MARFIFI-439545 format. One record per residue (C-alpha): residue number from 0; residue in three letters; y, x, z. Coordinates in Angstrom, 3 decimals. Layout:
NUM:ALA:Y:X:Z
...
END
This chain:
0:UNK:13.911:-55.030:105.752
1:UNK:11.865:-53.502:102.949
2:UNK:14.641:-51.007:102.192
3:UNK:14.775:-49.991:105.852
4:UNK:11.033:-49.423:105.933
5:UNK:11.283:-47.326:102.768
6:UNK:14.121:-45.282:104.241
7:UNK:12.078:-44.546:107.346
8:UNK:8.868:-43.611:105.550
9:UNK:7.496:-40.076:105.890
10:UNK:7.597:-37.897:102.787
11:UNK:5.385:-35.030:101.661
12:UNK:7.492:-31.931:101.118
13:UNK:7.007:-29.533:98.199
14:UNK:8.697:-26.161:98.779
15:UNK:9.702:-24.036:95.788
16:UNK:10.458:-20.399:96.658
17:UNK:12.103:-18.032:94.183
18:UNK:14.642:-15.275:93.657
19:UNK:18.002:-16.153:92.064
20:UNK:18.227:-16.502:88.267
21:UNK:14.527:-17.434:88.006
22:UNK:14.787:-20.841:86.259
23:UNK:14.538:-22.454:89.694
24:UNK:17.312:-24.942:88.871
25:UNK:15.602:-25.931:85.618
26:UNK:12.413:-26.480:87.583
27:UNK:14.331:-28.590:90.110
28:UNK:15.683:-30.717:87.241
29:UNK:12.132:-31.038:85.930
30:UNK:10.805:-32.411:89.220
31:UNK:13.843:-34.672:89.559
32:UNK:12.685:-36.590:86.483
33:UNK:9.630:-37.891:88.327
34:UNK:9.647:-41.421:89.680
35:UNK:7.949:-40.448:92.926
36:UNK:10.116:-37.553:94.097
37:UNK:13.539:-36.741:95.481
38:UNK:15.012:-33.247:95.385
39:UNK:17.122:-31.033:97.615
40:UNK:19.061:-28.103:96.174
41:UNK:18.917:-25.133:98.572
42:UNK:19.172:-27.069:101.841
43:UNK:19.273:-23.813:103.872
44:UNK:22.245:-22.321:101.980
45:UNK:24.929:-23.151:104.597
46:UNK:22.694:-21.835:107.385
47:UNK:22.182:-18.628:105.391
48:UNK:25.938:-18.066:104.893
49:UNK:26.765:-18.841:108.529
50:UNK:24.186:-16.428:109.929
51:UNK:24.707:-13.569:107.463
52:UNK:28.483:-13.888:107.143
53:UNK:28.226:-13.192:103.431
54:UNK:31.207:-14.103:101.308
55:UNK:30.985:-16.535:98.423
56:UNK:33.806:-18.226:96.461
57:UNK:32.686:-21.563:97.896
58:UNK:31.784:-20.409:101.418
59:UNK:34.301:-22.425:103.451
60:UNK:33.770:-25.631:101.504
61:UNK:30.016:-25.259:101.809
62:UNK:30.136:-24.685:105.563
63:UNK:32.368:-27.713:106.027
64:UNK:30.147:-30.081:104.025
65:UNK:26.562:-28.899:104.677
66:UNK:24.629:-28.689:107.916
67:UNK:24.445:-25.016:108.952
68:UNK:21.984:-25.269:111.846
69:UNK:18.795:-24.052:110.216
70:UNK:16.364:-25.749:112.563
71:UNK:18.286:-29.011:112.348
72:UNK:18.191:-28.756:108.538
73:UNK:14.447:-28.202:108.716
74:UNK:13.649:-31.097:111.025
75:UNK:16.202:-33.696:109.913
76:UNK:16.800:-32.952:106.233
77:UNK:13.831:-31.080:104.807
78:UNK:11.215:-33.017:106.815
79:UNK:13.316:-36.101:107.508
80:UNK:12.282:-39.549:106.247
81:UNK:12.902:-40.510:102.644
82:UNK:12.589:-43.293:100.106
83:UNK:10.008:-41.658:97.846
84:UNK:6.554:-40.220:98.288
85:UNK:7.540:-36.575:97.760
86:UNK:10.558:-34.383:98.446
87:UNK:11.089:-31.243:96.335
88:UNK:13.032:-28.500:98.129
89:UNK:14.380:-25.661:96.057
90:UNK:14.631:-22.563:98.264
91:UNK:15.983:-19.101:97.481
92:UNK:13.754:-16.593:99.263
93:UNK:16.481:-14.625:101.033
94:UNK:17.730:-17.822:102.718
95:UNK:14.627:-17.877:104.922
96:UNK:15.928:-15.945:107.920
97:UNK:14.401:-15.005:111.249
98:UNK:14.818:-17.700:113.906
99:UNK:13.834:-20.674:111.765
100:UNK:11.156:-22.961:113.156
101:UNK:7.615:-22.178:112.093
102:UNK:7.292:-25.725:110.769
103:UNK:9.134:-24.626:107.631
104:UNK:6.090:-22.667:106.513
105:UNK:3.348:-24.620:108.232
106:UNK:4.266:-28.055:106.901
107:UNK:4.293:-29.278:103.327
108:UNK:3.052:-27.672:100.124
109:UNK:4.459:-24.391:98.849
110:UNK:4.582:-22.565:95.546
111:UNK:6.335:-19.432:94.348
112:UNK:8.320:-19.047:91.133
113:UNK:8.820:-15.479:89.886
114:UNK:10.700:-13.890:87.031
115:UNK:10.698:-10.342:85.705
116:UNK:13.666:-8.352:87.075
117:UNK:14.187:-7.091:83.524
118:UNK:15.263:-10.650:82.709
119:UNK:17.065:-11.415:85.977
120:UNK:19.262:-8.362:86.457
121:UNK:21.319:-8.414:83.217
122:UNK:22.895:-11.764:84.168
123:UNK:22.947:-11.385:87.933
124:UNK:26.452:-10.057:88.576
125:UNK:28.291:-13.045:87.126
126:UNK:28.886:-14.286:90.713
127:UNK:27.782:-11.516:93.109
128:UNK:27.000:-7.836:92.552
129:UNK:23.240:-7.246:92.220
130:UNK:21.431:-5.520:95.075
131:UNK:17.895:-5.263:96.393
132:UNK:18.807:-7.696:99.160
133:UNK:20.466:-10.253:96.880
134:UNK:17.490:-10.153:94.550
135:UNK:15.205:-11.286:97.361
136:UNK:11.886:-10.135:95.903
137:UNK:10.854:-8.373:99.103
138:UNK:11.296:-11.621:101.025
139:UNK:9.364:-13.463:98.325
140:UNK:6.409:-11.117:98.879
141:UNK:6.707:-11.702:102.648
142:UNK:6.654:-15.475:102.083
143:UNK:3.531:-15.207:99.935
144:UNK:1.745:-13.062:102.512
145:UNK:2.772:-15.246:105.451
146:UNK:1.509:-18.386:103.740
147:UNK:-1.737:-16.656:102.812
148:UNK:-2.250:-15.515:106.406
149:UNK:-1.995:-19.093:107.695
150:UNK:-4.511:-20.258:105.102
151:UNK:-1.991:-21.726:102.640
152:UNK:-1.956:-19.137:99.830
153:UNK:0.627:-20.611:97.435
154:UNK:0.216:-20.933:93.676
155:UNK:2.444:-18.508:91.765
156:UNK:4.012:-19.366:88.418
157:UNK:6.030:-17.097:86.163
158:UNK:9.255:-18.237:84.529
159:UNK:7.992:-16.682:81.302
160:UNK:5.111:-19.163:81.308
161:UNK:7.514:-22.073:81.824
162:UNK:9.455:-20.948:78.776
163:UNK:6.443:-20.267:76.562
164:UNK:4.345:-23.321:77.408
165:UNK:6.131:-25.632:79.845
166:UNK:3.654:-28.514:79.669
167:UNK:0.573:-26.402:80.366
168:UNK:2.367:-24.541:83.153
169:UNK:3.633:-27.728:84.801
170:UNK:0.244:-29.408:84.485
171:UNK:-1.368:-26.408:86.169
172:UNK:1.241:-26.424:88.926
173:UNK:0.812:-30.151:89.520
174:UNK:-2.953:-29.643:89.752
175:UNK:-2.422:-26.903:92.342
176:UNK:-0.063:-29.162:94.307
177:UNK:-2.519:-32.063:93.971
178:UNK:0.049:-34.388:92.420
179:UNK:-0.240:-36.101:89.011
180:UNK:1.654:-34.564:86.097
181:UNK:4.340:-36.794:84.559
182:UNK:5.495:-36.177:80.962
183:UNK:9.063:-36.990:82.049
184:UNK:9.146:-33.534:83.696
185:UNK:9.578:-31.899:80.278
186:UNK:13.061:-33.290:79.476
187:UNK:16.358:-34.037:81.210
188:UNK:19.894:-34.856:80.182
189:UNK:22.435:-32.063:79.735
190:UNK:25.386:-31.715:82.067
191:UNK:25.998:-31.566:85.834
192:UNK:23.718:-33.587:88.106
193:UNK:24.289:-35.482:91.340
194:UNK:21.584:-33.371:92.922
195:UNK:23.467:-30.101:92.210
196:UNK:24.703:-28.058:95.135
197:UNK:28.479:-27.607:95.264
198:UNK:28.003:-24.015:94.053
199:UNK:26.869:-25.338:90.675
200:UNK:30.161:-24.557:88.823
201:UNK:29.635:-20.864:89.594
202:UNK:25.908:-20.606:88.886
203:UNK:24.718:-23.502:86.688
204:UNK:26.894:-23.321:83.581
205:UNK:24.040:-22.229:81.336
206:UNK:21.410:-24.595:82.720
207:UNK:23.833:-27.514:82.366
208:UNK:23.649:-27.016:78.611
209:UNK:19.858:-27.380:78.617
210:UNK:17.709:-30.465:78.155
211:UNK:14.382:-28.807:78.884
212:UNK:12.675:-25.447:79.229
213:UNK:13.852:-23.403:76.261
214:UNK:11.854:-20.615:74.661
215:UNK:13.400:-17.214:75.289
216:UNK:15.081:-15.389:72.470
217:UNK:12.588:-13.306:70.506
218:UNK:14.339:-10.018:71.312
219:UNK:16.093:-9.537:74.649
220:UNK:19.462:-7.955:75.246
221:UNK:19.609:-4.222:76.044
222:UNK:19.010:-3.550:79.709
223:UNK:22.059:-2.311:81.670
224:UNK:20.866:1.107:82.799
225:UNK:23.391:1.192:85.607
226:UNK:20.821:-1.080:87.301
227:UNK:17.854:1.220:86.555
228:UNK:17.345:2.257:90.205
229:UNK:17.340:-1.373:91.303
230:UNK:14.800:-2.182:88.603
231:UNK:12.545:0.639:89.841
232:UNK:12.701:-0.765:93.379
233:UNK:12.114:-4.399:92.471
234:UNK:9.627:-4.269:89.595
235:UNK:6.609:-3.272:91.756
236:UNK:7.247:-6.332:93.947
237:UNK:7.342:-8.600:90.908
238:UNK:4.141:-7.003:89.614
239:UNK:2.501:-7.554:92.992
240:UNK:3.214:-11.284:92.821
241:UNK:2.486:-11.473:89.106
242:UNK:-1.155:-10.568:89.772
243:UNK:-1.569:-13.973:91.414
244:UNK:-0.364:-15.935:88.380
245:UNK:-3.307:-17.898:86.937
246:UNK:-2.130:-18.132:83.336
247:UNK:-0.531:-15.045:81.881
248:UNK:1.162:-14.733:78.524
249:UNK:0.834:-11.524:76.551
250:UNK:2.959:-10.139:73.758
251:UNK:0.022:-8.456:72.035
252:UNK:-2.882:-10.891:72.317
253:UNK:-4.367:-13.815:74.145
254:UNK:-5.112:-12.908:77.786
255:UNK:-8.754:-12.182:78.520
256:UNK:-10.576:-13.652:81.507
257:UNK:-10.958:-11.357:84.504
258:UNK:-14.275:-9.530:84.026
259:UNK:-16.960:-9.146:86.666
260:UNK:-17.239:-5.612:88.026
261:UNK:-20.639:-3.848:87.917
262:UNK:-20.210:-3.227:91.655
263:UNK:-17.976:-5.944:93.185
264:UNK:-17.115:-3.735:96.168
265:UNK:-15.072:-1.553:93.804
266:UNK:-12.494:-4.322:93.399
267:UNK:-10.754:-2.877:96.438
268:UNK:-10.662:0.891:96.452
269:UNK:-8.155:3.706:96.880
270:UNK:-7.649:6.463:94.315
271:UNK:-5.792:9.765:94.459
272:UNK:-3.198:10.230:91.707
273:UNK:-0.855:13.230:91.714
274:UNK:-0.312:13.769:95.405
275:UNK:-0.828:10.318:96.909
276:UNK:-3.495:7.693:97.501
277:UNK:-2.915:4.297:95.931
278:UNK:-4.753:0.965:95.601
279:UNK:-6.844:0.443:92.476
280:UNK:-4.346:-1.634:90.494
281:UNK:-1.450:0.693:91.383
282:UNK:-3.300:3.923:90.587
283:UNK:-1.720:4.890:87.279
284:UNK:-0.419:8.008:85.552
285:UNK:2.867:8.326:83.687
286:UNK:3.022:7.400:80.001
287:UNK:4.295:10.978:79.613
288:UNK:1.150:12.473:81.133
289:UNK:-0.837:14.749:78.823
290:UNK:-4.020:12.737:79.278
291:UNK:-2.177:9.789:77.697
292:UNK:-0.360:11.852:75.100
293:UNK:-3.403:13.744:73.797
294:UNK:-6.461:13.449:76.037
295:UNK:-5.326:16.820:77.390
296:UNK:-7.299:16.964:80.614
297:UNK:-10.482:18.336:82.162
298:UNK:-12.870:16.520:84.453
299:UNK:-15.983:16.612:86.594
300:UNK:-18.415:14.004:87.894
301:UNK:-19.739:14.465:91.428
302:UNK:-22.111:12.528:93.661
303:UNK:-22.069:11.857:97.381
304:UNK:-25.329:11.752:99.345
305:UNK:-25.601:11.158:103.099
306:UNK:-22.145:12.462:103.973
307:UNK:-22.268:15.452:101.628
308:UNK:-20.918:16.200:98.159
309:UNK:-23.687:17.594:95.990
310:UNK:-22.934:20.795:94.046
311:UNK:-19.209:20.593:94.831
312:UNK:-18.562:24.324:94.456
313:UNK:-20.364:24.503:91.105
314:UNK:-18.359:21.566:89.758
315:UNK:-15.100:23.116:90.922
316:UNK:-16.056:26.393:89.269
317:UNK:-16.466:24.589:85.957
318:UNK:-13.253:22.606:86.457
319:UNK:-11.252:25.816:86.926
320:UNK:-13.017:27.487:83.975
321:UNK:-12.154:24.516:81.751
322:UNK:-8.534:24.509:82.928
323:UNK:-8.260:28.240:82.269
324:UNK:-9.808:27.919:78.815
325:UNK:-7.144:25.313:77.981
326:UNK:-4.374:27.529:79.449
327:UNK:-3.317:25.049:82.136
328:UNK:-0.492:26.258:84.370
329:UNK:0.479:25.333:87.930
330:UNK:-3.093:24.314:88.740
331:UNK:-3.743:23.199:92.342
332:UNK:-5.972:25.596:94.246
333:UNK:-9.541:24.977:95.344
334:UNK:-8.668:24.023:98.922
335:UNK:-6.021:21.533:97.743
336:UNK:-8.497:19.836:95.417
337:UNK:-11.142:19.734:98.129
338:UNK:-8.680:18.149:100.547
339:UNK:-7.762:15.488:97.993
340:UNK:-11.465:14.713:97.462
341:UNK:-12.214:14.572:101.186
342:UNK:-9.190:12.383:101.960
343:UNK:-10.039:9.967:99.174
344:UNK:-13.639:9.600:100.302
345:UNK:-12.690:9.211:103.967
346:UNK:-9.993:6.619:103.220
347:UNK:-12.543:4.606:101.239
348:UNK:-15.312:5.095:103.776
349:UNK:-17.540:6.441:101.002
350:UNK:-20.151:8.738:102.478
351:UNK:-23.215:7.828:100.434
352:UNK:-24.264:6.283:97.112
353:UNK:-20.862:7.107:95.636
354:UNK:-19.628:8.837:92.500
355:UNK:-16.397:10.796:92.039
356:UNK:-14.605:11.106:88.725
357:UNK:-12.426:14.166:89.286
358:UNK:-9.772:14.744:86.604
359:UNK:-7.110:17.398:86.205
360:UNK:-4.577:16.747:83.470
361:UNK:-2.107:19.270:82.081
362:UNK:0.456:17.050:83.753
363:UNK:3.536:15.058:82.868
364:UNK:5.754:16.081:79.964
365:UNK:9.546:16.083:79.872
366:UNK:9.326:14.418:76.455
367:UNK:6.504:13.044:74.323
368:UNK:4.865:15.587:72.073
369:UNK:1.876:17.858:71.685
370:UNK:3.293:21.149:72.916
371:UNK:2.280:22.350:76.406
372:UNK:5.799:23.815:76.571
373:UNK:6.867:20.251:77.511
374:UNK:4.639:20.327:80.606
375:UNK:7.088:21.396:83.294
376:UNK:5.935:19.303:86.253
377:UNK:2.570:20.914:86.994
378:UNK:-0.907:19.417:86.672
379:UNK:-1.852:15.886:87.704
380:UNK:-4.917:15.583:89.927
381:UNK:-6.903:12.330:89.895
382:UNK:-9.718:11.573:92.333
383:UNK:-11.476:8.309:91.502
384:UNK:-14.282:7.523:93.934
385:UNK:-16.476:4.465:93.356
386:UNK:-19.510:2.865:94.861
387:UNK:-21.976:3.661:92.106
388:UNK:-25.759:3.900:92.228
389:UNK:-27.426:5.853:89.389
390:UNK:-26.449:4.151:86.142
391:UNK:-29.877:4.286:84.452
392:UNK:-33.247:2.764:85.266
393:UNK:-34.910:5.817:86.739
394:UNK:-38.045:3.893:87.699
395:UNK:-39.104:2.289:84.411
396:UNK:-37.205:4.562:82.026
397:UNK:-34.574:4.234:79.326
398:UNK:-34.443:3.884:75.530
399:UNK:-32.593:6.252:73.182
400:UNK:-31.663:6.210:69.499
401:UNK:-30.417:9.087:67.377
402:UNK:-26.784:8.847:66.333
403:UNK:-25.456:9.887:62.940
404:UNK:-22.468:11.404:64.753
405:UNK:-23.067:15.139:65.222
406:UNK:-22.143:17.011:68.387
407:UNK:-19.002:19.117:68.120
408:UNK:-19.575:22.714:67.081
409:UNK:-18.060:25.629:69.042
410:UNK:-16.281:26.329:65.727
411:UNK:-14.255:23.182:66.380
412:UNK:-14.174:22.446:70.101
413:UNK:-16.400:24.318:72.533
414:UNK:-18.450:21.928:74.671
415:UNK:-18.295:24.451:77.512
416:UNK:-14.763:23.169:78.052
417:UNK:-15.395:19.954:79.982
418:UNK:-12.430:18.089:78.512
419:UNK:-11.391:14.436:78.518
420:UNK:-11.175:14.120:74.754
421:UNK:-14.508:12.347:74.463
422:UNK:-14.155:10.674:71.064
423:UNK:-17.076:12.659:69.668
424:UNK:-19.314:11.269:72.430
425:UNK:-17.800:7.787:72.298
426:UNK:-18.553:7.412:68.586
427:UNK:-22.197:8.227:69.328
428:UNK:-22.215:5.830:72.282
429:UNK:-20.952:3.047:69.984
430:UNK:-23.986:3.659:67.769
431:UNK:-26.216:3.452:70.839
432:UNK:-24.590:0.209:71.970
433:UNK:-24.971:-1.307:68.506
434:UNK:-28.671:-0.445:68.579
435:UNK:-28.947:-1.944:72.094
436:UNK:-30.161:1.406:73.432
437:UNK:-29.190:2.960:76.747
438:UNK:-27.682:6.037:75.093
439:UNK:-27.664:7.956:71.822
440:UNK:-29.102:11.372:71.013
441:UNK:-26.659:13.741:69.299
442:UNK:-27.903:16.489:66.998
443:UNK:-26.104:19.731:66.211
444:UNK:-24.772:20.617:62.760
445:UNK:-28.198:21.938:61.700
446:UNK:-30.037:18.789:62.779
447:UNK:-31.510:20.164:65.995
448:UNK:-31.423:18.406:69.345
449:UNK:-28.193:18.917:71.321
450:UNK:-27.809:16.266:74.056
451:UNK:-27.094:12.558:74.408
452:UNK:-23.599:11.140:74.361
453:UNK:-23.504:11.440:78.171
454:UNK:-26.361:13.639:79.381
455:UNK:-28.438:16.737:78.746
456:UNK:-31.984:16.245:77.529
457:UNK:-35.416:17.738:78.283
458:UNK:-38.743:17.447:76.445
459:UNK:-42.266:18.119:77.736
460:UNK:-45.056:19.224:75.379
461:UNK:-48.441:20.462:76.531
462:UNK:-47.219:21.261:80.009
463:UNK:-44.125:23.173:78.841
464:UNK:-40.595:21.963:79.548
465:UNK:-38.189:22.459:76.635
466:UNK:-34.419:22.050:76.543
467:UNK:-31.824:23.005:73.904
468:UNK:-29.619:26.061:74.213
469:UNK:-26.169:25.234:75.576
470:UNK:-24.494:26.081:72.267
471:UNK:-23.366:22.634:71.182
472:UNK:-24.199:20.763:74.389
473:UNK:-22.443:20.916:77.733
474:UNK:-24.139:23.315:80.169
475:UNK:-24.466:20.594:82.787
476:UNK:-24.603:21.210:86.523
477:UNK:-27.522:18.793:86.873
478:UNK:-29.161:20.464:83.867
479:UNK:-28.986:23.853:85.590
480:UNK:-30.270:22.334:88.836
481:UNK:-33.288:20.783:87.112
482:UNK:-33.999:24.030:85.224
483:UNK:-34.136:25.834:88.584
484:UNK:-36.489:23.159:89.936
485:UNK:-38.779:23.542:86.914
486:UNK:-39.115:27.253:87.658
487:UNK:-39.631:26.622:91.388
488:UNK:-42.371:24.114:90.555
489:UNK:-44.020:26.897:88.516
490:UNK:-43.782:25.023:85.232
491:UNK:-43.098:26.960:82.038
492:UNK:-39.499:26.502:80.874
493:UNK:-38.285:27.241:77.341
494:UNK:-34.678:27.109:76.157
495:UNK:-34.798:26.894:72.367
496:UNK:-34.035:24.879:69.267
497:UNK:-35.838:21.531:69.290
498:UNK:-36.256:19.350:66.222
499:UNK:-36.094:15.560:66.345
500:UNK:-39.759:15.192:65.434
501:UNK:-40.623:17.190:68.561
502:UNK:-38.800:14.569:70.588
503:UNK:-40.645:11.732:68.868
504:UNK:-44.021:13.345:69.559
505:UNK:-43.279:14.646:73.064
506:UNK:-45.489:13.984:76.071
507:UNK:-42.455:13.301:78.249
508:UNK:-38.679:13.136:77.797
509:UNK:-35.911:12.835:80.378
510:UNK:-32.146:13.193:80.592
511:UNK:-30.019:14.744:83.311
512:UNK:-26.499:14.109:84.531
513:UNK:-24.564:13.511:87.723
514:UNK:-24.026:9.837:86.898
515:UNK:-27.717:9.077:86.299
516:UNK:-29.538:11.975:87.976
517:UNK:-32.950:12.527:86.295
518:UNK:-33.748:9.605:83.982
519:UNK:-37.120:9.208:82.196
520:UNK:-37.035:8.244:78.506
521:UNK:-39.822:5.927:77.309
522:UNK:-38.733:5.229:73.716
523:UNK:-36.762:7.144:71.075
524:UNK:-35.862:5.696:67.663
525:UNK:-38.523:3.026:68.075
526:UNK:-41.245:5.579:68.906
527:UNK:-42.995:5.129:72.246
528:UNK:-43.000:8.393:74.187
529:UNK:-46.663:9.105:75.034
530:UNK:-47.998:5.886:76.612
531:UNK:-44.541:4.484:77.417
532:UNK:-44.890:5.275:81.115
533:UNK:-42.917:7.724:83.238
534:UNK:-44.742:11.050:83.065
535:UNK:-46.220:13.104:85.897
536:UNK:-43.881:16.086:85.451
537:UNK:-40.882:13.761:85.361
538:UNK:-41.895:12.103:88.623
539:UNK:-42.579:15.471:90.224
540:UNK:-39.106:16.743:89.323
541:UNK:-37.464:13.477:90.374
542:UNK:-38.991:13.921:93.825
543:UNK:-37.898:17.572:94.007
544:UNK:-34.362:16.600:92.923
545:UNK:-34.169:13.829:95.527
546:UNK:-35.291:16.241:98.249
547:UNK:-32.625:18.734:97.170
548:UNK:-29.852:16.111:97.338
549:UNK:-30.961:15.221:100.861
550:UNK:-30.910:18.801:102.077
551:UNK:-27.867:20.371:100.407
552:UNK:-24.217:19.706:99.709
553:UNK:-20.756:20.247:101.206
554:UNK:-20.261:18.039:104.314
555:UNK:-17.391:15.543:104.305
556:UNK:-15.203:16.146:107.388
557:UNK:-15.345:13.382:110.034
558:UNK:-18.646:11.998:108.673
559:UNK:-21.024:11.095:111.457
560:UNK:-24.565:10.121:110.447
561:UNK:-25.583:6.722:111.799
END
C-alpha cells in the first residue's frame, strides 16, 4: 500500500537543456547520485527522430523501445507520477520541436547548460557530421527567451565552470533551483549506468570512464579549421547565453563584479560600428583594426540639445582635417558620416542631453603591424551616442591640480590632430585622480599653461579674459565658441602665454569642452581662486553659451519637439 502511494505521488520536474557534447550526461550522473531524485535521459529522443526522419545508427531500435508521441511523453513520462520528490530530465535543445504541448515549458523548473563551441566542435563528428542544426545553439537561445517571456528566466551554467569548480557551480545551481545541495553529486562510479539511453555506446564512451567532473586539460587541441564557418555562426549564440552565467571563470584574472554605470539608461544602447548598428555588448571592432593596433584613429565629441547637434559642421571639419593630416585613405564622405550619426541617434531616441563620441579609425589591417600599407579595407566609422549630462559640476565649480606630465609639443605630435592616442593626457589624468581633483592642468615644455588633460582653459584677471595660444593645446570647438562669446559680450580677450602663478592668482578660471561645456574652477593646486565662488564673468558666459545651444545646431531628421 505504501509502495503504491509512493508510485502515484506527484514529482517536481527539473529540466536541463543543452546542446550535444556539453557535459550534460555528466551532469545527469551528478543528479542521479541524489537520494531524492530520479533521472530521465533524453525522453523526447524517439519523438525527435520520428518527426524529423533523421538517421542514427540506433534509430530503429530506439523507435521500437521508446514512446515517440511527444505529447504523450510529456504528460505520462516527463510529468507522470514517480517514487521520489524530484525528476531530472536531460533534454537536448534541438529535440524540442513545434507541436509539443506548452506544459513542457510552463511546468517544472528549468536551467540551461552551455559549452563553448570551440570545445564542442572538435569531438562532434564521432557519431554525426557537425552542422548548425545539430549543434542546437539557436534553439537553446529560443528556449531561454521563451522561458524568460513567461516569467521563468532559467539559470545558465557553463560547462567550463563545472570543470573548474564543480562544487561551487552545483551549489549555485541548487540554490537557483531551490533544492538542497548534496555532496554525493560530486562523485559517481565509472562505467555504463542503468539510466543511460540506448544510444550510450555511441556517445558515452568517454563519460563512462569518469567518476566526477574532471578539470580540462591545460592546453586544448588545435581547432579543426574546416569547421571555422560553423564556429563563426555558433559562437555569437554561445556568447549571448554566456552573459547570463552568474559565475564566470577567467584565464587572466579573477572576474570582477559588474560595475554600476554612471547613467543606468546607457546599459541598453545601440552603437554604429563600420556600417551597421549593434547593441552595446556586441559593438566591437576587429582585433586587426588600427585603433587596436596603434591607437591610429581620430575622433570628435559632439552634444545634442533639443533635437539638434551643436556645432556639427565644425566638428566634421576638424575630423576631416585630422584624417587628412594622418593620410587616411578611403574616408567616408560628410553626408555618409552625418547619416550614420542621425541614424544612431534616431534608433536610440536620443534627441537631448546626449553626447556623441565620433571616431574614425584608419580601418582594419590585412595583418598586424604598424604600416598603413596593411590598411586595405577602408576606414572604420564608430558612432557612440550616450545619455550624458555635462560631466563636471558647473554650478559649484571644480578643482584642478597641475600635472608633472607636459603636453605634447608640435615637435613630437601636433595637438591640432585630434587623434585617439591619448596616453599623454591619460598620464596627466592619473595624476589628477591620485590627487582627488576633477582634472589636471598640463603645462607646455617651457612651463606655461597649455590646457587640462581633457579641456581648454581660460583665466580672468582684472576684467580681461586670457587663454593660451593653441600651440601645444587642442584648438577646441567649444574654446572657439566661448572666445567668440567673450568678444560679443564686449569683454577684452587676450591669447598669450600664461604662467602658472597667473592661474593661482586669477580672479576667475574656467575650462571648456564639449563633454563639460563651460566649467568654473574654484581651486587650483590648493589655492582658492578669488573667494572660491563662481565668478560674474563665468556666469555671464555660461548663460550666453546656454542660449546659443538652444538657438543653433543641425536638426536631427524626424525629431518633433514635444
